[in-house]
Structure formats: structure tokens, C-alpha cells
N, C-alpha and C positions, 0 to 999 in steps of 0.2 A: 868597074867597078870598082876596085879599093880606093881611087877618088870616093866615093858615092858613103866607102865605109869609112877612111879619111873624118868627110866633113860631119858625119856622123855623130862619131868619138867624141870632133871637137866641139860642137852642138852641147855635145851632155856630158860633156867639162864643164864650158859655161851658163848650162847651167844647172849643175851643181855645184861651183863654184857661187853661183847668185842661194841656192838652194843655202850655206852657209854662212851668209849672211848676215852678220848680227845686224836687232835692232838695239841701238847703243841710248840710254835710259839716263838723264839726270836723275840721281835720285830725290835731292834738295835744292831742284830750282830756286828756291826764292830763302834756302840761305837754313842751314841743319839748324837741327834747337842745341847743341853742345859741339863744343870742337873740344880737339886735343892741343892746343893751341904750337901744333904743326905751320911749316912757310908752308905759302905753296910753291911758292919762286923754286923748293927744291920736291917739290912731287918729281917722282918719275913713273911714267905708265906706260915703261917698261910690258910685252904681251910674256915676256919669259918671268922678268922677277921685276916686278911694278912695288917703289917702296915710297913712303913718304906720303902715303893719300892721305889726303885731305878730300878731294871730291870726291865722292861714291858712285857708281853706278853700275844699274844692269844690263850686261848684255844677253838678248834676247834670240834664243833661236826657234825657230817654232818648225815643226813636221811639219812635214806633209801629207799627213794623214796619218791629222791627232788622234790621241784615244784618253783625252782630261787631264790624262795626269801631268803634273806643271812637278818639277825638281832647278832646286837654286841650289846653285852652288856654289860649298865658301871655300877656298885654294887659303894650303899654307902657307904658312910663312914665318913660325915662331912670333904674331903680333907684331911685325917690325919689317916685313916683307910676302908679297903676293905670290907664289910663283900658279902666274895667273895660266898659262896655255898646259900644262901634262896633271895640270890638281884642276885643269876647271875646261877652258876650250875645247884642247885635243880630244872631249870627248864630246863632244856633241853633237857628229856625224851618227856616234855609235845609237845613244839615247833618241834620239831624230829618226834612228830606223826601229826604233824602239815602238813609234808614237808619242814620244814624251817631245815635252814642249823644255827646251833646256836652256835654265836661266844659267850665267855667270855674274859673283855680286864679286864691283870693285870695293868693297868696305874699305874704310877711313884704319888709319894703324892707332891706336889709345895713346902709346904711351903713359900707362897709368892712369889714363882715362877710362874706367875701365865699360860707364855704360854707351861708348863710343859705337864701337861695332856693332854691340844688343841694337842700339837702337838704327842704326839703318840693314839685318835682318829685317829684324819689324816693321818696318816699313818696305823691306822689299813684298815680303808674305801679303799688305795691306795693295801693296801697285798689282803682284800676278792678280788675286782676288777682285778688282776692280776690274781688272782685264780683260775679268775670265770669259765675260760671250766675244768679245772681238778675237778674241784669241783661239777659242777651243775651248777651252780648259776646269773643270769641271772643280767649282771651288772649294772641297770637302776633298781633293785629292793631289793638294802644295804640301809639299815636303822642301825639309832640306840636305843637303851634303857635302858633307866637311871632312876632309885631310889633316893630322896633324893637330896644328891651334885653331887650321879652320874646322876643324870635329871636335877642340872643343865649347867653339862658340857655333854651332850646329845644335851642340848636346846641350847649350845656355838656353837659345831660343825654343829649343823641343819643353825645359823644365820654366823656365824664368818668363813664358805669356805673361800677358795683363789682359788679352779677351780672346774670343775664339777667332778674331782674325790677322791675330798676331799668331797663335799658331798652328805649327806644322800637322800636319796630320799624317808625317814617316819622316824619320829619320837612317839619313847613314853616312858610318860615319868609317872611314880611312881610317888602321892606325893612331887615334886620337888621343890627343891630349884630354885629362877630366878630370883628375886632379889639384889640387895644386897642394896638396902637403911636400912638403921639403923631401929630397933625398927618393922619390917613388913620381913628383912630377918631369915637365921641362922647366926648368929651371926661368931659360932664358924669357920662353913666353909665361908662364910667369911673372916675373919682374915686370916685363914692358907688356901685361897689360894691368893690376895690379900697382906697379911700382916698386918701389928701393924697399920703401919703410910700411909694406904693409903687414899689419900684425896678423896673428894665425886663427882671429877671429876670419879676419878676411879673410883671406886663405879659404878658411872651412865654406863660408859661405859661399864661394865662390870654382869648391869643391862637385862637381856636379854628382858622383856616384851620395851626396850630400841632400840632391835637389829633387830626387826621384821621388815620384806619386804615380798613385794609381791613374791617374790621366795625363802622364807622360806618355807620345804619342812609339808607337811600337817603333825598333830598331832592327836594322841588320850595320854587324861589326864587322871586318875583316881589319887582318894584324897579322905580322909575322914575330911567332916567338926568340927572334933572334931580332930582334929592335933594341939596335946600343942605340939610341937617342931619345926612343918615349917608350919606358920601359909597359911591357902586354901589364904588367897590376895594371895599369888604366886601364884601358880593354876589360880586365876581369871583375873588378871593382864596381866597372859599369853594371859587366848584365848582373853583377851578383844583387847588385842594388834594381835591378827591373826582374829579377824576378823573385825580388823581395814584395813589392809593389802587383805584382800577377803583373806587368807589361808585356805582352810579345814580342822575341829577342829573336834572330837568329846570331850567332857566332863563330866567326869560323879563324880560326887563328893558324897561319900556315908554317912551315918548319922553318925556311928559309927564308928568305929576305930584306930583312933589314927593314929598314923603315924610304919615307918617302918614294913609292914605287907609282904611286900612280897610276897614270893613265901610260905607262911604260911599257911595250908588248915580249921587252927583251925578261919580265919578272919572268922567275920559273914558272910560278902559278899565275899570270894573267892569266889563262882559258879557263884556268877552275872560279877563280873568282869573276871574274865577268860574266860568265856562265851560272852562276848558281845568283849572283844579284839581278841574275835576267827572271830566273826562275821563283826570285821570293816575290821581285816587283809582280809577275804574273802572276805570283800567286794570293799575293795579300791586296796588289797598289790596281794593278791595272783589268779595270773593268771585265 
């Protein structure tokens, strides 16, 4: 009997591992329309901390019982690297259990070429919608989720879209960079995105609290009050702009936790933020 149980457990583990293996898609198989000038030879696609990214890839984790919702995760890393695991792939099983098709985007680093990562997100949104039938995704329920600088990119995609195929249907922001204003932004992120010679006009144009409009998709925002890396002011400004534009949003501010907690179950408010996000998804997004 024990041997039988052991075999069942082993088979279950194998099936679970197979279910967790992503589809990996080269975003630009025929070449990207723009470049940041980085050297491909220096690219490091580390599963934890990817740097010098030149090759954009989408890792797709399909749910066994899809509910039609898809999320494209944009890991953070100050626009100089990507925390691919705890702000991306580590969340796949949890979202899959909710029936969500979870995608993690390895987007290209900008090196001052601000349009480069945005091009990757737009392409990823189009790709997911093009694959909607095969992946059992509702094209009207495709959202973005970004952490830190990835939160800035998610907010950028949510405000600077050019057509309906590029527009996310919702946005999830974890301790996001929002503004590029000196003294409030995360300065490394700002310089890596805009370049060291960015003008005040450049900074304002890429401050997402200034770009919100009534057609901006609804948002879920979670942040710690004691974040010393990306000030809370970023999230407050964005929430205020969403409110002024009458865009629905939820803002959750936890007393402690600092910056970069991602999917770390050691974060004191891990049960709260995951539970509150699940409730928001079920109330606002999941059919």
C-alpha cells in the first residue's frame, strides 16, 4: 500500500512539474523594430536576475482549467535587470490555480531608448490575443502586472497604447515606480529608461500620473508605507490621477515590508496582498 501511495505521489509530482513547464516564445523572431544597442554577448538570462537583455521572450504558463483571464507579468529591476523568479515565474502556480493563464515577459533593457521595453509589452499583448483561441483566453480579459520598474512599464502600457490590441484590460502594480520627477522617482530607473540627459519635459512625459485618462484600465495597487527605495508617493500620485479620471482602482498600503517583496511568503503581509488580489480578480475580472 505504501509503495502504491509513493508511486501515486511520484506521478503527481511529475504531472505537476509538466504542468508548470512554460511555453517559451521568441517575441521578435524576425528581429525587433528598435534596439538599445546592447551587446548580445553580454546578455545573461539568469532565472533569478537577468541582465543585459537583448532577446525578448514570453514564458507562458497555461492553467489546466482556464477561466479566460491572462496576465502578463513584468518583473522589476530598475530597468537594468529583471527579477524573473520572485516577481514573475514563482507566481505561476498560484495564478494557474485560479484558472489564470500566466505569462512572464523577459523584456529588453532600454539603456536610454525608452521605446524599447514598451514595444515588447505591446507585442506581448498582441501575441496573447492572437493566441486566445488556442490558449482559451478571452481577448477582453488580458492584463498586465508589474513590480517596481516593471510597475512603471505596466502603467506605461496602460496609458500609452495606440490601439485596442495593445491596451491592457486591467493593471496590477506592486510597489511601482510611477513618476520620473527628481526626488520622488527611483533615480536609477529614470536614468536607465530616459538616459542621463533627459529634460524636464521628458521626465514629465514619462511620469504616468500625468498620462492617465478615462480610458486607462482599472488598477490594483499594493505597496508598503515604509518603502525606502520607491517612495509611497509614487502610488499615491497614481491613485489620485485614477480617481480624478474616474478609473476604478484599489490601493492597499501595508505598514511595513519595504521594497521588492514580490511573491516572498516571508513578507509579513503576504497572506493579505494575495488574498486581496484574488478577491479583486474574482470581483472585477474573473467571470
